[in-house]
C-alpha positions in Angstrom: -18.5 -19.0 -21.7 -16.0 -16.8 -23.5 -12.9 -16.2 -21.7 -13.1 -12.4 -22.2 -16.8 -12.5 -20.8 -15.6 -14.7 -17.8 -13.0 -12.3 -17.0 -15.1 -9.5 -16.8 -17.5 -10.9 -14.7 -15.0 -12.0 -12.5 -13.3 -8.5 -12.1 -16.9 -6.9 -11.7 -17.5 -9.5 -9.1 -14.2 -8.6 -7.0 -14.7 -4.8 -7.8 -18.4 -4.3 -6.7 -19.3 -7.3 -4.8 -15.7 -8.1 -2.9 -14.7 -4.2 -2.8 -11.3 -4.8 -3.9 -9.3 -1.4 -4.5 -8.8 -0.2 -8.1 -5.2 -0.7 -7.8 -5.6 -4.5 -7.0 -8.5 -5.0 -9.9 -6.1 -3.5 -12.2 -3.5 -5.9 -11.4 -5.6 -9.0 -11.6 -6.5 -7.4 -15.2 -3.2 -7.5 -16.2 -2.5 -10.8 -14.8 -5.8 -12.4 -16.6 -5.4 -10.7 -20.0 -1.8 -12.9 -20.2 -3.5 -15.6 -19.0 -6.3 -15.6 -21.8 -3.7 -14.4 -24.2 -1.8 -17.3 -23.6 -4.9 -19.7 -23.5 -6.3 -18.4 -27.0 -2.9 -19.2 -28.2 -3.5 -23.0 -27.6 -6.8 -22.6 -29.4 -8.8 -22.2 -26.0 -11.4 -19.6 -26.5 -14.0 -20.9 -23.7 -13.7 -21.2 -20.2 -15.1 -24.7 -20.3 -12.2 -26.0 -22.1 -9.3 -25.4 -19.6 -7.9 -28.0 -17.9 -5.9 -28.8 -14.6 -3.1 -29.7 -17.2 -3.2 -26.5 -19.1 -3.3 -24.2 -15.5 -0.1 -26.4 -14.6 1.4 -25.8 -17.6 0.6 -22.3 -17.7 2.1 -22.1 -14.0 5.0 -23.7 -14.8 6.0 -21.5 -18.2 5.5 -18.3 -16.0 7.8 -19.8 -13.4 10.6 -20.7 -15.4 10.6 -17.3 -17.4 13.9 -15.5 -18.1 14.6 -13.7 -16.4 12.7 -15.0 -13.6 9.7 -13.3 -12.0 9.7 -12.5 -8.4 8.2 -14.6 -6.3 5.4 -12.2 -4.9 4.2 -11.4 -8.9 4.2 -15.2 -9.3 2.2 -15.7 -6.3 0.0 -12.8 -7.2 -0.6 -14.0 -11.0 -1.4 -17.7 -9.6 -3.9 -15.9 -7.2 -5.6 -14.0 -10.0 -6.0 -17.6 -12.2 -7.4 -19.4 -9.0 -9.7 -16.9 -8.1 -11.1 -16.7 -11.6 -11.7 -20.2 -11.9 -13.2 -20.7 -8.4 -15.6 -17.8 -9.2 -16.8 -19.7 -12.3 -17.2 -23.2 -10.6 -19.3 -21.0 -7.7 -21.2 -19.6 -10.4 -21.7 -22.6 -12.2 -20.3 -21.4 -15.3 -17.6 -24.5 -15.0 -18.5 -27.8 -13.7 -15.2 -28.1 -12.1 -12.3 -25.8 -11.0 -9.2 -26.7 -13.3 -6.8 -24.7 -11.1 -8.0 -26.8 -7.5 -4.6 -28.3 -7.5 -2.3 -25.3 -8.1 0.0 -24.7 -5.1 1.1 -20.9 -4.9 4.6 -20.5 -4.3 6.1 -20.1 -1.3 7.2 -16.4 -0.2 10.0 -15.6 1.7 9.2 -14.4 4.9 10.9 -10.7 4.6 10.8 -8.2 7.8 9.8 -4.6 6.7 12.3 -2.0 6.7 11.6 0.6 9.4 13.5 3.7 9.8 14.8 4.7 13.3 13.4 7.3 15.4 16.3 9.8 14.1 16.1 9.0 10.7 12.4 9.5 10.6 13.2 13.0 12.5 15.8 14.1 9.8 13.3 12.8 7.3 10.4 14.9 8.2 12.4 18.1 8.7 13.7 17.9 5.2 10.5 18.0 3.9 9.6 21.3 5.5 10.3 25.0 4.4 14.1 26.0 4.5 14.9 29.1 6.0 14.8 32.2 4.0 13.0 29.9 1.1 10.8 31.7 -1.5 6.9 32.2 -0.9 6.3 29.6 -3.8 8.9 26.9 -2.4 7.3 27.4 0.7 3.6 26.9 -0.4 4.8 23.3 -1.6 7.2 22.6 1.4 4.2 23.3 3.8 2.1 20.4 2.1 5.2 18.1 1.9 5.6 18.3 5.5 2.1 18.1 6.3 1.9 14.8 4.2 4.7 13.1 5.6 3.9 14.1 9.0 0.5 12.7 8.4 1.7 9.3 7.0 4.0 8.7 10.1 1.4 9.9 12.6 -1.4 7.8 11.1 0.1 4.5 9.3 -2.1 5.7 6.2 -1.3 3.9 2.9 -0.1 6.4 0.4 -3.0 5.8 -1.7 -5.2 6.1 1.6 -3.6 9.8 2.0 -4.0 11.3 -1.3 -8.0 10.0 -1.3 -8.2 11.9 2.4 -10.5 15.0 2.2 -10.4 18.0 4.1 -13.5 16.9 5.7 -12.0 13.4 7.1 -9.9 15.9 9.3 -13.2 17.3 11.1 -13.1 15.1 13.9 -10.7 17.1 16.1 -7.7 14.9 16.7 -8.7 11.9 14.9 -8.7 11.0 11.1 -11.1 9.5 9.0 -9.4 6.7 6.5 -10.9 4.9 3.7 -8.9 1.6 3.3 -8.9 -1.4 1.2 -12.3 -2.4 0.6 -14.0 1.0 1.2 -13.3 -0.1 4.9 -13.3 3.0 7.1 -10.9 3.6 10.3 -10.6 5.8 12.7 -6.9 7.1 13.5 -5.7 9.5 16.4 -3.7 12.1 14.9 -0.5 13.4 17.1 0.0 17.0 17.9 3.2 17.1 15.6 1.0 16.3 12.4 -1.7 18.0 13.9 0.7 21.6 13.7 1.8 20.6 10.0 -1.8 20.1 8.8 -2.8 23.4 10.3 -0.1 25.2 8.8 -0.6 23.5 5.4 -4.5 24.1 5.9 -4.2 27.8 6.6 -0.8 28.9 4.3 -0.4 26.4 1.5 -3.7 24.9 0.5 -5.8 28.1 -0.6 -3.1 29.0 -2.9 -2.8 25.6 -4.1 -7.0 25.5 -4.5 -6.7 29.0 -6.3 -4.7 27.4 -9.0 -7.3 24.6 -10.1 -10.7 23.6 -10.0 -12.3 23.0 -6.7 -11.6 20.0 -4.9 -12.5 18.8 -1.7 -9.3 16.5 -1.8 -6.6 17.2 1.2 -3.4 17.2 -0.5 -3.3 19.2 -3.4 -0.6 19.4 -6.4 1.0 22.4 -7.8 -1.4 23.1 -10.2 -4.5 23.0 -8.0 -5.8 19.1 -8.8 -5.5 16.3 -6.2 -2.1 15.3 -5.6 -1.4 11.6 -7.1 0.3 8.6 -5.8 3.4 9.0 -7.8 3.7 12.6 -7.1 3.6 11.6 -3.2 6.0 9.1 -3.6 8.1 11.7 -5.2 7.6 13.9 -2.1 8.8 11.3 -0.1 12.1 10.4 -2.4 13.4 13.9 -2.1 12.8 14.2 1.3 15.1 11.0 1.7 17.6 12.9 -0.6 17.6 15.9 1.0 17.6 14.2 4.6 20.7 11.8 3.0 19.5 8.6 4.5 21.4 5.6 3.4 18.3 3.5 4.1 16.0 2.7 1.0 13.0 4.7 1.6 9.5 3.4 -0.1 5.9 4.7 0.0 5.6 2.0 2.8 8.5 3.0 4.7 6.8 5.3 7.0 3.9 2.9 7.8 6.3 0.2 8.4 8.2 2.7 11.0 4.7 3.8 12.6 4.1 0.2 13.3 7.4 -0.9 14.8 7.9 2.0 16.8 4.3 1.9 18.5 5.3 -2.0 19.2 8.4 -1.2 20.7 6.9 1.6 22.8 4.6 -1.3 24.1 1.2 -1.0 22.0 -0.6 -4.1 22.1 -0.4 -5.8 18.2 -4.2 -5.9 18.4 -4.4 -2.1 18.8 -1.8 -1.9 15.9 -4.0 -4.0 13.5 -7.0 -1.6 14.1 -4.7 1.5 13.2 -3.2 0.0 9.9 -6.6 -1.5 9.2 -5.5 -5.1 8.7 -8.0 -7.6 8.3 -6.0 -10.0 10.4 -3.7 -9.8 13.4 -1.6 -12.5 11.6 -0.4 -9.5 8.9 0.4 -7.3 11.7 2.3 -10.0 13.2 5.1 -9.5 11.2 6.2 -6.4 12.7 6.6 -8.1 16.4 9.8 -9.7 14.8 11.1 -6.2 14.2 10.7 -5.7 17.7 12.1 -9.2 18.8 15.2 -8.2 16.8 15.3 -4.9 18.8 15.3 -6.9 22.0 17.8 -9.1 20.9 20.2 -5.9 20.0 19.9 -4.5 23.3 20.1 -7.8 25.4 23.6 -8.9 23.1 24.8 -5.3 24.2 23.8 -4.9 27.8 23.9 -8.5 29.4 27.3 -9.2 30.7 26.9 -12.8 29.7 25.1 -12.3 26.4 28.1 -13.0 24.4 
């Protein structure tokens, strides 16, 4: 099979049958476009012309690039290549998997960066309307406060938050979230987030909605269109700047903080797994290391013979 057709078939498989997100499929498409281009430069245009030696050479060349790629980027690239060839072998398009011996790079175990509870409160306060603010500013600020309160209250990913519809809130004090692979989960919404959402829905969203075409999306931009991931990211960045937080605040920071604070408060790791929408508890357990570090700090400063 021609390489381009093989890649198209694989991407349809991961999108439709495996239900991977659009962002993940786009990343695979970029990775495999570079892989196909590299093979074509060496005269390989059909999938059955790929050998283990070529796969190994490609991986080695990418790993030694200048500047060196991040370990996570290299791991994703190799995962894309392995996934393609496993799929082709499983479908009988290739007789063997030439990537079977390709070993992914070891990723460093990095603990998520979580804000303290005081830092979260400063961030949330900085996102709301300022005293005496103009009505135009107030409309956007109410939306920003509702967005950040919801992210911290539910641990939702930014990509999940901007895909929410108003109807996803019609379950009282819980929220219906559609996660990776279109899997739905139900997450409780605390009183602070409910109050911020109510203020946004009654005082802000109707005005934003009038500025654009009708949309079921919960969060709308200044012109009435659905809020984009990039705009949501800027909302967080602007709030962090106004709160003068020295810690780096990324779109995932509130999700990390949500999980860390729950575990520090005594929540069971499997409950946190369900709330985050993780397929495996192993993914959630990285947050337990954060809580262990907090325990060590308390022990070191409190016990008379800890030092």
